[in-house]
Each structure stands twice: as structure tokens, then as C-alpha cells.
C-alpha positions in Angstrom: 116.1 150.1 216.2 117.4 148.4 218.8 117.4 144.7 218.0 116.3 142.6 220.7 117.4 139.2 220.7 114.7 135.3 221.7 116.7 134.0 225.3 115.0 131.5 226.6 114.2 131.0 230.1 116.6 134.3 231.3 118.1 133.1 234.7 116.6 134.0 238.0 117.2 136.5 239.9 118.4 135.1 243.4 117.2 136.7 246.3 119.6 136.4 249.8 116.8 134.9 251.6 113.0 133.8 250.6 110.4 137.1 251.3 108.3 137.2 253.6 105.4 137.0 252.0 103.0 134.3 253.1 100.1 132.9 251.1 97.6 131.6 252.5 94.2 129.9 249.9 91.2 129.1 252.2 89.9 125.5 251.0 90.8 126.1 246.8 87.6 124.1 244.6 90.2 123.4 242.5 94.0 122.3 242.9 95.0 123.3 239.7 94.7 126.9 241.1 96.0 125.9 244.2 99.5 124.3 242.0 98.7 127.1 239.3 99.3 129.6 243.5 102.3 127.6 244.5 103.9 128.5 240.4 103.7 132.3 241.2 104.7 131.6 244.7 107.9 130.4 242.9 108.5 132.8 240.6 107.8 135.8 243.3 109.8 134.1 246.3 108.0 132.9 247.7 108.6 129.9 250.3 105.4 129.3 251.5 102.0 128.5 251.5 99.2 127.5 253.5 96.4 125.3 252.5 93.1 124.1 253.6 91.0 121.6 252.9 91.7 118.5 250.4 94.9 120.1 248.5 97.1 118.6 246.7 100.0 120.1 244.6 100.1 118.7 241.1 103.8 119.3 240.1 103.4 119.2 236.5 101.6 122.5 236.6 103.0 124.2 240.1 106.3 123.5 238.2 109.7 124.0 239.5 107.0 125.7 242.0 106.5 122.6 243.9 110.1 122.4 245.2 110.6 125.1 245.7 107.9 125.9 247.4 106.6 124.8 251.2 102.7 124.3 251.4 101.1 123.3 254.4 97.9 122.1 254.2 95.8 122.2 257.5 91.8 121.6 258.3 90.9 125.6 257.9 92.0 129.0 258.0 91.4 130.6 261.0 93.8 128.9 263.7 96.6 129.5 261.9 96.1 132.8 261.0 95.8 133.9 265.0 98.8 131.6 265.4 100.6 134.5 262.4 99.7 136.8 263.9 101.4 136.1 266.5 104.0 135.7 264.4 103.9 139.4 263.7 102.3 138.9 260.7 99.7 141.8 259.1 96.6 139.8 257.7 95.7 141.0 254.3 93.0 139.5 252.5 92.8 139.4 248.5 89.3 140.3 248.6 86.6 142.1 247.3 84.4 144.2 250.0 82.7 147.3 251.3 85.9 147.7 253.4 88.0 146.8 250.4 91.3 149.0 249.2 92.4 148.9 245.8 95.6 147.5 245.0 97.0 150.2 242.7 97.0 151.9 246.4 97.5 149.8 248.8 101.0 149.4 250.4 101.5 146.4 252.3 104.0 145.3 255.3 107.4 143.6 254.7 106.0 140.8 256.5 102.3 139.7 254.7 99.9 136.6 255.3 97.9 137.1 251.9 94.6 135.9 252.7 93.4 134.2 249.1 89.2 132.4 249.3 87.0 129.8 247.6 86.7 130.6 243.7 83.0 131.0 244.2 82.5 131.7 247.6 85.6 133.3 248.8 86.5 133.6 252.5 83.5 133.4 255.0 82.5 135.2 257.9 85.3 133.8 260.0 88.0 133.6 258.1 87.2 137.6 257.3 86.4 138.7 261.0 90.9 136.9 261.1 92.0 140.1 258.4 93.2 143.5 259.4 93.4 144.9 256.4 91.3 143.8 252.5 92.6 144.6 248.9 91.0 143.8 245.7 91.8 144.1 242.3 89.7 146.6 239.6 88.1 145.3 237.2 87.2 146.8 234.1 84.1 144.5 232.8 83.1 141.2 233.3 83.5 138.4 234.8 83.6 141.2 238.0 86.8 139.2 239.4 89.7 137.6 238.2 89.8 133.7 239.3 91.9 133.0 242.1 95.0 131.6 240.9 95.3 134.9 238.7 94.4 137.8 241.2 96.4 136.0 243.9 99.5 135.8 241.5 98.5 140.1 240.4 99.3 141.0 244.6 102.0 139.0 244.7 103.8 140.6 241.7 102.4 143.9 243.4 105.1 143.2 246.3 107.7 142.3 244.3 107.3 145.2 242.9 107.1 146.7 246.1 110.0 145.1 247.3 111.7 144.4 244.6 115.2 143.0 246.8 113.0 140.5 249.0 
């Protein structure tokens, strides 16, 4: 039997540079969800989160992510997505749509913008027109989808799995 010693707060793996993944959030209903996304982004080495609307990061929830992640707040998402596409990013919606691909089979481009929608309404038609592809996380029971912060963390984790060194 292997002896495992409890190690609390193992030091993070250092990346040579932040991951080129950008997380772009449509206007969310809850700043708690945005703060959880920022915390997960920090853990994943993602340095940039874009939020829309009346977004505010709660540092007690985001913890060190609030210091590690640049959060930009914009009025709406479509103009920002158009600009990021011009900068060479692939725009990927994390959304259940008729054309969504399963996260199990999805290959991220290194320079990706992961677009996440509102907790209740998802992404608008205007926002969806800006994306190149859509990916969804399969679920096997109710409710029909994960919480937006949980889903974003799962997708960021899979991106990190595909690009482990950044």
C-alpha cells in the first residue's frame, strides 16, 4: 500500500507565459458566477476574462484569481468578438445548440476565445452569429446543463489538458 501524505496548497506549476485562451462572458445574472469563473481562470493560467454588463468581481470568491486575471468589462459582447477574430482568435461558444460538438471530441485552437452565456438564457442569436463553432458538455441527468461557472471551469480544464504547457 502506498503512503500518501496530505499536502495542502501544493505550489502551482509555472507556465512560461499565460495561456492564450480568453474567456468572454455575456452579461451574467450573478457576480458570484463571474467571480468563480475568474478563480478558475487563475487556476488554469488564463490571464484574460472579458465580462459584459454590470459585472463586478467579488475578491473573496475569486481569491487570488482577482489579482492574477485581467478582467475587462464591456457593454456588449459582439463588437469585442469581432475584434478578437481580427486578432486571429477562434471564437467558440460553450452552448447547447443544434450544431454543438461534444467536449469529449472537441479540439481547441491554441488561440481561442471561449464564449459563455447568461445563466438562464444562454447566448443571444446576435452573439451566436459571431462564433465559429459551438461546444457542449454532455449531461446524463437533470438539470439539462451545468451552472455557467462549473461549465466554464470544465471547458477551461479540457483546454489545459489539450495544451498542458501553455
